[in-house]
N, C-alpha and C positions, 0 to 999 in steps of 0.2 A: 309457301314463300316465307322468306325471312323478313323481319322488320328491323330496319336500321334505327338505332337510337344513339343519342349523344352520350348519356350516362345512364347505365342500368344499375340501380341500387337493389341488392338482394336482402330483404328483411324489412318488416314493417313494425318493429319495436321502436323504443325511444332512440336507439342509435341510428337505425335506418332513416327514421323520420327526421332526426336532427341533420343528418347528412343531406337529405333531400331539401330541407329548408335552406341551408346555407349554400348549397349548390345553386338553387333557384334564385337566391338573393344576388348571386353573381351573374345572373342572366342566362345560366344554363337551363336545359329542359330535362331534368332527371325523370326517369320512369322507375317507380318502385314496384317490385313484384314481391308478393307475400303469399305463402302457401295457404294461409287461412284468411283472417281479416286483419286490417291494420290494428295494432295493439291487441293481438289475439289473446283470448282467454288462456290458451295453452302456452303462451310465451312467458318470458321472465318479467315483463313490464306490467301486465294488467293489474294485478292485485298485490304488488309488493308493499313494503312499508312506506313508500312515498317520500323518502328522506333525501335531502340535499345537504351533504355533509362535508364542507371544506375543512372541517376540523379533523376528519378521519384521515390521518396521514400514516397509519400503521398498515403496511402491506400484509396480505394474508399469510405469506411465508415468513414466520417469525421464529426466533430462537425459542425452543421449548414447546412449540405448538404440536410437534409430533408426539412427544411424551404425553401431553394432555389428551391428544386425540386417541392414543392407544387405550387410555383408561375408559374412554367413552364408547369405543367402537363396537363393543359387544352388547351394548344396551341400545336397542332400536328406538327408545324414547329419549335418548340423550341429545345434547345440542349438535353433536357430530356423530355420524354413523357411516361406516364404510362397508360395502358388501363386495368382497373379493370376487372377481370374475376372471374367466380365461380370456382375457382381452389384452393383447400386447400393448395397445395404445394406453390403457389404464396404467399398466406397470411402468411404461416409459414416463408417463406423466408423474407418477409417484416418485420415481428416481430423480426427475428434474426438480420436483417440489422439495425433496429432501436436501438436494444440493443448494437450493435457494434459502433454506432455513438457517442461515448463518447471520451473525451480527453484522458483518460487513455488507452482505447483500441487503439485509433489512434496512440498515441505515442509508445505503445508497439509493434505495427505492423511495424513501420518505419525501425527499425534495421534489422529484418530478411528479409524484402523486399529489402533493400539496399544490404545485403550480397548476396542474391540470384541473384540480378540484376548484381552486379559487377562480380560475378563468371561467369555468362553467357556472359557478355561482353568480359571477358578475353578469354573464350572458342571460341567466334566468331573470335577473332584475331588469335588464334591458328589454327582454322579450315581454315581461309582464307590464312594462310601461307603454308598450305599443297599444294604440287605440283598438278596442274590440277584441283583444287577445286575452281570454280568461284562462290563465294557467292554474287557477286555484292556489296561488302562491301565498303561503303564510310564513313570514320570516320572524318567528318567535324563539329561535334557538332550539336546543334540546338538552335534556337533563339525563345524565348518566347516574344511575343509582347503585350504590354498593351496600351489600349486606355483610361483607366479610372485611374485617379490619386490615388483614394482611394484603389482600388484593387491592383494597382502597389505597393503602400506603404506596404500593407499587404504581398504581395509576397516577397518583399525585406526582411521583418522581418522573414518570413518563411525560405528563403534561408539561412539566417544566422544560423538558427537552423539546417538546413540540412547540413551545412558545418561541424558541429560537427560529423556527420557520414561520413565525407570524400568527400561529394559532392563538386565539383569544379564549382563555378558559378561566373560570372562577370556581374555586373549591368552596364547598358548602358544608357547614356543620349539620348534624341530624335535624335540629329544630328548623334550620333554614330550608332544608329539603322539604320537610313536612309543611312548612308555611306555603310553599309553592304548590304542593300536591297534598292536600289534607287527607286524602284517602289512604296514604301510606301508613304502614304499621310502625311501632316504636323501635323495632329491632334494626332499622336502617342505620348504618354507621356513618354515612356521608354521601356526598354527591359532587359531580363536576358539571357545571353549566357552561355550554358552548353557545355564546350569543349569536355567532355568525351563521349558524345552521338554519335550515328552513324545511318545510314539507309541503307536498302537493297531493292531490288526488291523482295517482299515476295514470289511470286510464283517461280521465278527462284532460289532463295536461297534454298527454301525447296526441290525443285526437284534436285538440285545439291547435297544436303546432302543425299537425298534418293539414288542417284546414287552411292555415296561413301559407303553408308551402304550396298548396293547390292554387291559392290566389296569386302566387308568384309564378306559376307555370309548371309546377311539378304535377306528375300524373301518378295515381296510385291504382294498381291492378291487383285486387285481392283474389284469393282462390287460384293463384298461379304458382305452382310449385316448380322450383328449379330442379331438374333431373341431373344435369351434368354440364360442365363447361368444356368446350372444345378449343384446343389451343393449336397454334401453328408457329413455326419459326419465322423470324424476320431479321432484318439487319438494323434493329432499333437500338435502344439504349445499351451501352456497353455493360456486359455482365448479365443481361437479360436473355433468356433462351428464346423468347418469343412473346406472343401476346394471345389473349383470349379472343378468338375469332367469332365463336357462336356460343350462345347460351340456350340450351334446349329446356323448355318448360312444358308443363301439361297443357298449356294454352298457346303453343306456338314457339317459334325460334326467333331469337334476337341476334342482331349483329351490332354490338355496342362499340363505340369508340373507347369507352372506359367502363369498367365494372367496379362497383364498390360492394365488397362482401361484408354485410352486416347481419349475418344470419345467426348470431349468438352461438349457442352451444352446438348448433348444427353446421357451423362453418367448416370444420375439418372434413366433413363428408364430401365437400366440393373441392377442397385443396388436395386431398390425398391422391386422387386419380391424376392430378397434375404433377405429381412428384414432390409434393411439399406436405410433410406431416406437421400441420399446425397443432401444437400441443395444448389443446383446450379440452377440458372434461366438463360434462354437465353436472352441476351441483344443485340438487333439488332443494328448493326452499318451500315452506308452507306458510299460509296465513289463515287466521280465523277472525272474522269480522262479526262484532256483536253490537247491539244498541248502545249508544253513548249515555251514560248516567248523568243526571243533573249535577252540575258543579264540576264536571271533569274539565280541567284547564285545556286551553288551546296550546298544548305543549307536548311534543313527543318525548317519550321516556325510553331509556335503554336500561334493562336490568342486566348489569354487567356480568355477574356470576352465572346467571341463567341464560345469557345470550339471547334475549328476547327484546324485540322492539314493540312499543305500544304507541300507536299514532292516532290522534283524533282526526276523524274525517267526516265533517259535517255532523250528522246525527248518529254516527257510529264511531266505534274505536276499532282499530285493526291491530291484532297481535300477530307478529311475524317472527320467524326464526328457523333454526335448524340448518344444517348443511349435510345433505345426504349424497354420498358418492355411490350411486347404484346404476351408473350407465344411463341409458335412455328409457329406463323403466318409468312409466307414468303412474304407477300405483300410488294411491293416496293411502298411506299407512295410518290407521287409527291411533296407534301408540304414539306416533310422532305428533299428531294433532293434540292428543291428550297431554303430552309432555309440555307443549306450549301453553295450553289452558291451565294446567296445574301450576306451572311456573308463574304465570301472570296472577293467578288466584292467590298465591302466597303473599302477594303485595297488595292486590286490589280487592281481594275477597270475592264474594259471590258475583260481583259485576262481570268478572271474566268468564263465569260459568253459565252465562245466559245462553238461550237458544241462539245459535249463530245465524246471521243473515247471509253469510257467504263463507264457503270453504274453498281454498285454492291451493294449488301447488304449481311451481314452474321451475324450469331448469336454468340456473345462472351459469354463464360461460366462465369457467375457472382457468386462469393461466397459472403456470407453476410458481411464479414469483409475486403474484398479486397485482401486477401492472398490466394494463390492456395492451393489445397488439394494434398499433395504428401505423400504417405506412404501406409502401409498395411491396408487392410480392417479390421475393428474390429471383423468381423465374420468369415473371410475365410483366412486361413494362406497363400494361394498361390495367392491371389488377391491383386495386387498393383495398387493404384489409382493415376492418374496424370491428374488433371483437375482443373477448377475453376480459371484460370489465368486472368480473367477479360479482360481488354483491352490491356494487355501487354504480351500475350502469345508468340508472336514472339520474344520479348525481353528476355523472361525467358526460351525459348526452350532448348538451349544446357545445361544449368545448371540443368534444370529439368530432362533431359535425363540422365545426368551423375549421378544425385542423385538416380534416379530410378534404374540404372544399379548397383549401389553400394548396394541398398536395396535387389535387386534380388540375387546378388552373395554373400550376407552376409558380405560385406566389411564395415568398419567403415565409416559412412557418413562424408563427408567433411564439411557439414553444419548441425547444429542441426535440426532434423526433427520435433521437438515438435510443433513449431508455425504453421506447415503445416499439422498437424495430421488430417486425414479424419474424425475422430470422435470427433473433438474438440467442436462441437455443440450438442453432444449426438447422439443417434441412435434411430431408430424407433422401434426396437424390435429384438429379436433373433429368428433365424430360428430353 
């Protein structure tokens, strides 16, 4: 027999949990299904860098990024590695990514990304202020460190442009950088401090928010994998071919009034059979967690030229980075882990080379232009999509959840949804 539910949320990472929370806050009774556990070790939330970055207004698809990527792609220990595959979806995504790497598209994406990031950052503060909700939030900013004078000069120019969008940044001389992080070597040429950024322990933060969602009436059902969505036509919203009628899982069948698809990099597997090729590719990231040395500041660092984040997390520090386009391959490649450790050791010394307490990798859902997909499916009136958050899903989680809740309930969105439209790259065809 099928179970009727008001809202079925597919995915138990930070995006799905945030959607469940804000839906439950509005009096709905969302049911969250997750093929593993909430905040699964195999997902993109569990052991990422834990950063909340309203200052990060630079979409992934930027002018010149392809030429830089081509220099790296043959080195499997580099910050970016691409493994060509006989997969039409990968090549379609790359073509869309290339078309998005223009100055016009890049500049057009900065403002909506900034607005969504700021809204999410404010919501984190609101959530952290609630009694009994321990999000492990540390609002100490973050420090971007440069070792190359040319790239530092470019970054300073970009920050001046970003300040027009409200980004608060302070440029630092080398001695000012080392005053904040004494462990750094003398070859550092400068830094940029973003005071509005913050960091959390991503797993504890997500699980705390899930607990609060449960208290409001949300229900979480782990070890429940969605196999496929069954759709049917109806005479609903103009332009919609129909609605999702049944959701078939490994633990039964659901008949939802509304479906929220927040399955991260796996979301396209569920939309393609419905006639909608959602252009999302999995981008594997890695992290290495080691004991925290005495005196390491409560300040996340970003090694700009090495593309490595270093985040203090209680008695550990987490070094995270790399972008690996290798499909749904879950292999943990030692060369990529060594690349992160070597890059961090160049600035932190032997501290980065300690015996790790945790090694992790997870697939981040990449959109071609670096903006997430948030909104109703072009084909199905009761299917709301929330994925494609690239490397900043944790940062954008609460604002995405609140926007989804407004879409589901028919409220006026607080942010213009057009830049995040799921069909902004077209559709594969109608069912």
